C-alpha positions in Angstrom: 0.0 0.1 0.1 1.5 3.2 -1.0 1.6 6.5 1.5 -1.4 8.3 0.4 -3.4 5.1 0.8 -2.5 4.7 4.4 -2.3 8.2 5.2 -6.1 8.1 4.3 -7.1 5.0 6.1 -5.3 6.5 9.6 -7.7 9.7 8.9 -10.3 7.9 8.0 -9.7 5.9 11.4 -9.8 8.9 13.6 -12.6 10.5 12.2 -14.5 7.1 13.1 -12.8 7.3 16.7 -14.0 10.7 17.2 -17.8 10.0 16.2 -17.4 7.1 18.3 -16.3 9.4 21.5 -19.3 11.7 20.6 -21.9 9.4 20.8 -20.2 7.7 23.9 -20.5 11.2 25.5 -24.0 12.3 24.2 -25.0 8.7 25.7 -23.6 9.4 29.2 -24.4 12.9 29.2 -27.4 13.3 26.7 -30.3 12.0 28.8 -29.6 14.0 31.7 -29.3 17.0 29.6 -33.0 16.0 28.4 -34.9 15.5 31.5 -33.0 18.7 33.3 -32.3 20.9 30.5 -29.4 22.7 30.0 -25.9 21.4 31.7 -26.3 24.1 34.3 -29.0 22.0 35.6 -27.8 18.7 35.6 -27.1 17.0 39.0 -23.3 17.5 38.6 -23.5 21.4 38.3 -25.0 22.0 41.9 -22.2 22.5 44.3 -24.4 21.7 47.1 -25.0 18.1 45.5 -23.4 15.3 47.6 -24.0 12.0 45.9 -23.3 9.7 48.8 -26.3 10.0 50.5 -30.2 10.3 49.0 -33.0 12.7 50.1 -36.3 12.0 49.2 -36.8 15.9 50.0 -35.4 17.0 46.9 -37.2 18.1 44.0 -36.3 16.3 41.4 -37.1 13.2 43.7 -40.5 13.9 44.7 -42.2 11.7 42.6 -44.6 9.2 42.8 -43.3 6.0 45.4 -44.0 3.4 42.6 -41.6 5.3 40.0 -38.7 3.9 42.1 -40.2 1.6 44.6 -42.0 -1.8 43.2 -44.3 -3.5 45.2 -43.7 -6.0 46.6 -39.8 -6.6 46.4 -38.4 -9.5 45.5 -36.5 -10.6 48.5 -39.5 -9.8 50.7 -39.6 -13.7 51.5 -36.0 -13.5 52.7 -35.8 -10.5 55.1 -38.2 -12.5 57.2 -38.4 -15.9 58.8 -40.8 -17.3 56.4 -43.8 -18.1 58.9 -43.7 -14.0 59.3 -43.3 -13.0 55.7 -45.3 -10.7 54.1 -45.7 -8.8 51.0 -44.0 -5.9 51.2 -41.1 -3.0 50.2 -37.8 -4.6 51.5 -35.2 -4.0 49.0 -33.7 -0.6 47.1 -34.9 0.6 43.8 -32.7 -0.7 40.8 -30.1 1.0 39.2 -33.0 2.3 36.2 -34.6 4.4 38.9 -31.5 6.4 39.1 -29.4 6.3 36.2 -31.8 8.2 33.7 -30.7 11.9 35.9 -27.4 10.4 37.4 -25.6 8.5 34.6 -22.3 10.4 35.1 -21.9 10.2 38.5 -22.5 5.9 38.0 -19.4 6.3 35.7 -17.0 8.1 37.3 -14.2 6.3 38.6 -13.6 2.9 40.0 -16.1 3.4 43.0 -18.3 5.9 42.4 -19.8 8.4 45.4 -23.3 7.8 44.4 -22.8 4.0 44.6 -22.2 4.1 48.6 -26.0 4.8 49.3 -26.6 1.6 48.9 -23.5 -0.3 48.6 -21.2 -1.2 51.5 -17.8 -1.0 49.5 -18.7 -0.4 46.0 -16.6 -1.9 43.1 -16.7 -4.4 40.2 -15.5 -7.4 43.2 -18.0 -6.1 45.4 -21.7 -6.0 45.6 -22.8 -6.1 49.0 -25.4 -3.5 49.9 -26.4 -2.0 53.3 -29.7 -3.7 54.7 -32.5 -1.5 53.4 -34.7 1.1 55.8 -37.5 -2.1 56.1 -37.5 -3.8 58.0 -36.2 -1.8 60.8 -35.3 -4.3 63.1 -32.3 -5.4 60.6 -31.8 -1.9 59.0 -31.1 -0.1 62.8 -29.0 -3.1 63.9 -26.4 -2.4 60.9 -23.6 0.4 61.0 -25.6 2.7 58.9 -28.7 2.3 60.5 -27.4 2.9 63.7 -27.5 6.7 63.5 -29.8 7.1 60.4 -32.0 9.7 60.1 -35.6 9.2 57.9 -36.8 11.9 55.5 -40.2 10.8 56.6 -42.5 11.2 59.6 -45.6 9.1 59.9 -49.5 10.2 60.2 -50.7 7.9 62.3 -54.3 9.4 63.5 -55.0 7.7 66.8 -58.6 8.8 66.7 -59.3 7.3 64.1 -57.8 3.7 65.1 -59.4 3.7 68.5 -63.3 4.3 66.5 -62.5 1.4 63.6 -60.4 -1.3 65.2 -62.5 -2.7 67.1 -64.9 -3.3 64.0 -62.3 -5.3 62.2 -63.0 -7.7 59.7 -62.8 -11.5 61.0 -60.3 -11.9 58.6 -57.8 -9.3 60.6 -54.8 -10.9 63.0 -56.7 -12.2 65.8 -54.8 -11.1 68.6 -55.5 -7.5 67.5 -59.2 -7.7 67.1 -59.5 -9.1 70.5 -57.4 -6.7 72.5 -59.5 -3.7 70.7 -63.0 -5.6 70.9 -62.8 -6.5 74.6 -61.1 -3.2 76.1 -61.5 -0.3 73.3 -60.6 3.0 74.5 -59.1 1.5 77.9 -55.5 0.7 79.4 -55.2 -2.5 77.7 -56.0 -1.0 74.0 -52.4 1.0 74.2 -50.9 -1.9 75.2 -51.2 -3.4 71.9 -48.8 -1.3 70.1 -46.9 0.4 73.2 -45.0 -1.8 76.2 -42.6 -0.2 78.2 -39.5 -0.1 76.5 -35.9 -1.6 78.4 -37.9 -2.4 81.4 -35.7 -3.0 84.6 -37.9 -5.1 86.3 -37.0 -6.9 89.4 -32.8 -6.0 88.4 -31.1 -4.3 90.5 -29.3 -2.2 87.7 -32.1 0.6 87.3 -30.0 2.7 84.4 -29.7 2.3 81.1 -26.1 2.0 81.0 -23.3 2.8 84.2 -23.7 6.0 85.3 -20.3 8.0 86.3 -19.1 8.1 89.8 -19.5 11.3 90.5 -23.1 11.3 89.3 -24.6 12.5 92.4 -27.9 13.9 92.1 -27.5 14.8 88.2 -29.8 13.0 85.7 -28.9 10.0 84.1 -31.1 7.4 81.6 -32.5 4.9 83.4 -34.6 1.6 82.0 -38.2 1.9 81.9 -38.0 5.4 80.7 -40.1 5.1 77.3 -42.7 3.4 75.7 -42.3 1.5 72.9 -44.2 2.3 69.4 -44.3 0.0 66.3 -41.1 0.6 64.0 -42.1 -0.9 60.6 -44.7 -2.4 58.7 -45.6 -5.5 60.9 -48.2 -4.3 62.9 -49.6 -1.9 60.5 -49.9 -4.4 57.4 -51.7 -6.7 59.9 -54.8 -4.7 58.7 -53.6 -2.8 56.0 -53.3 -5.9 53.6 -54.2 -6.8 50.4 -56.1 -9.7 52.1 -58.5 -7.5 54.2 -58.8 -4.8 51.8 -58.4 -2.4 54.5 -57.5 0.8 53.3 -55.0 3.0 52.9 -53.2 -0.5 51.2 -50.1 -1.1 51.8 -49.3 0.1 48.0 -49.8 3.6 48.9 -46.9 4.7 50.6 -48.3 8.5 50.6 -50.9 7.8 53.1 -48.4 7.4 55.9 -45.2 8.6 54.6 -44.9 12.2 55.1 -41.8 14.7 54.5 -40.4 15.5 57.6 -40.8 19.1 58.9 -38.4 21.1 61.2 -40.2 19.9 64.5 -40.2 22.0 67.8 -37.6 22.0 70.1 -37.5 18.6 72.2 -36.7 18.6 75.9 -33.5 16.4 74.6 -29.7 17.2 75.7 -27.4 15.7 72.9 -24.5 15.7 74.4 -26.0 13.9 77.4 -27.0 11.4 75.1 -23.2 10.8 73.6 -22.1 10.1 77.2 -25.0 7.8 77.9 -23.8 5.9 75.0 -26.9 3.8 74.6 -26.6 2.9 71.0 -30.6 2.3 70.7 -32.1 3.7 68.1 -35.9 3.2 69.6 -34.5 5.3 72.6 -33.0 8.0 70.6 -36.1 8.7 68.7 -38.4 8.5 71.4 -36.0 10.8 73.7 -35.2 13.5 70.9 -39.3 13.5 70.5 -40.1 14.6 74.1 -41.8 17.5 74.0 -42.9 17.7 77.7 -40.9 16.6 80.1 -37.4 14.8 78.6 -36.7 12.9 82.4 -40.5 11.5 82.6 -40.2 7.7 83.5 -43.0 5.1 82.7 -41.9 2.4 85.0 -41.7 4.6 87.9 -44.0 2.8 90.6 -46.3 6.0 90.8 -46.4 6.7 87.1 -47.2 2.9 86.4 -50.1 2.5 88.4 -51.8 5.3 86.1 -54.0 4.8 83.2 -52.6 6.2 80.0 -55.3 8.4 79.8 -54.3 9.8 82.6 -51.8 12.1 80.9 -52.4 11.7 77.4 -55.6 12.5 75.1 -55.7 9.5 72.3 -58.5 11.4 70.9 -56.2 14.3 70.4 -53.3 12.5 69.5 -52.1 13.1 65.9 -48.4 12.3 64.7 -47.8 14.6 62.3 -48.5 17.8 65.0 -46.2 17.6 67.7 -48.2 20.0 69.7 -50.8 17.2 69.9 -48.1 14.8 71.8 -47.6 17.3 74.1 -48.8 17.0 77.5 -50.2 18.8 79.5 -48.7 20.3 82.9 -52.1 19.5 84.5 -51.6 16.3 83.8 -48.9 16.4 87.1 -51.4 17.7 89.6 -52.3 14.7 91.4 -48.9 14.0 92.8 -46.5 17.0 92.1 -48.3 20.5 92.3 -49.8 21.5 95.5 -51.0 24.7 96.7 -47.8 25.8 98.3 -44.2 24.7 98.3 -44.5 23.3 101.9 -47.4 21.0 100.7 -44.8 19.1 99.1 -45.3 20.2 95.3 -42.1 19.9 93.3 -43.3 22.1 90.6 -44.0 24.8 93.2 -40.4 24.2 94.8 -39.2 24.8 91.1 -40.8 28.2 90.5 -40.0 29.4 94.1 -36.2 28.7 93.5 -36.0 30.0 90.0 -38.0 33.4 91.3 -35.0 33.7 94.2 -32.3 32.6 91.9 -32.6 33.4 87.9 -29.6 31.1 87.5 -31.8 28.1 89.3 -32.1 25.4 87.1 -35.2 23.4 86.8 -34.0 19.7 86.5 -36.8 17.4 88.2 -38.5 17.2 85.4 -36.3 19.0 82.5 -32.7 19.1 80.5 -32.6 21.1 78.1 -35.7 22.7 79.1 -34.7 23.4 82.7 -32.8 27.2 81.9 -35.9 28.5 79.7 -38.4 30.8 81.3 -41.0 29.4 83.3 -44.1 29.0 81.1 -47.4 30.4 81.7 -48.8 27.0 82.4 -46.6 26.2 84.6 -47.8 29.6 86.8 -51.4 29.4 86.2 -51.5 25.1 87.2 -49.7 26.4 90.7 -52.3 29.1 90.8 -55.3 26.9 90.3 -54.3 24.6 93.0 -53.7 27.4 95.6 -57.5 28.7 94.0 -56.1 31.4 92.6 
């Protein structure tokens, strides 16, 4: 072959390479631009983007849940014991749910950052994934689950369930049906979902973890402080299943899951939680949403003898409204509020102490709230007991 022929072939080969490269670039970037518009609107262009985490509260992710989550997941029979398994969403979405918008991130480097959302150690030889956040019992025990924060609050109207749960159909699980039909609106009804968490019982160890030796009168978390709440679909799907036909159906995620809003301050001390050293998400979640007394202990003898309705207005409880979860100070009237401090009321003592010393910290019932101004509700509660 003469020199002219070889040069022509080389030029044609180079042109083919350029065309192939252009095709690849278009294949990788084109779909993202087609969805998001100009290059400035692609996910890569945002300086705030953090591709190692996923947030449902991003405008591009606010879509129908079924766009990414298929019900039921292929592994639903494997994530729970066979005798308690039920159709559920128990696995991460497939790559197809993400790649249309995030094609650039998927093909960046040997271990793309975006892959760490699901994968423990991304790479061509390791496909191991973190447990999916459901079932919670499995996820919470994993390294990722211990400190995870959900994007969602759960919408559970207590009043609706108190009114209708006793009318459940015969095919519903028996223990739930029986519990509500025999004891509707009674103390035992609450126990179907709420039990004492980490109870002390007859044990001599009253603290959740070993307290410091110099604790003195300072607060340290005790066992039996909180009540449990359902943390997954197991309790809910007892009634809301495809078999019962009770709405909302298990495929209707948005009926219960609402994007979390900024909550009001809780009587929770993050530094104290860190010092206590308890790695239990149920306790952390319950404590960090204490909108009344951060130190109240349900298992304390006098408290355990009371009905739940003594403090909680069940018909008013709305999990999406933190104000409805707040326990009124008047619930403490019987034991802790008296006409005067001499009559033994601890609230009276705390208020009198604060009036005498502005730096006094109310620690009998409170943690972070202890340094705040005394609420008007507390002043009125004492005045009412004094007949004023």
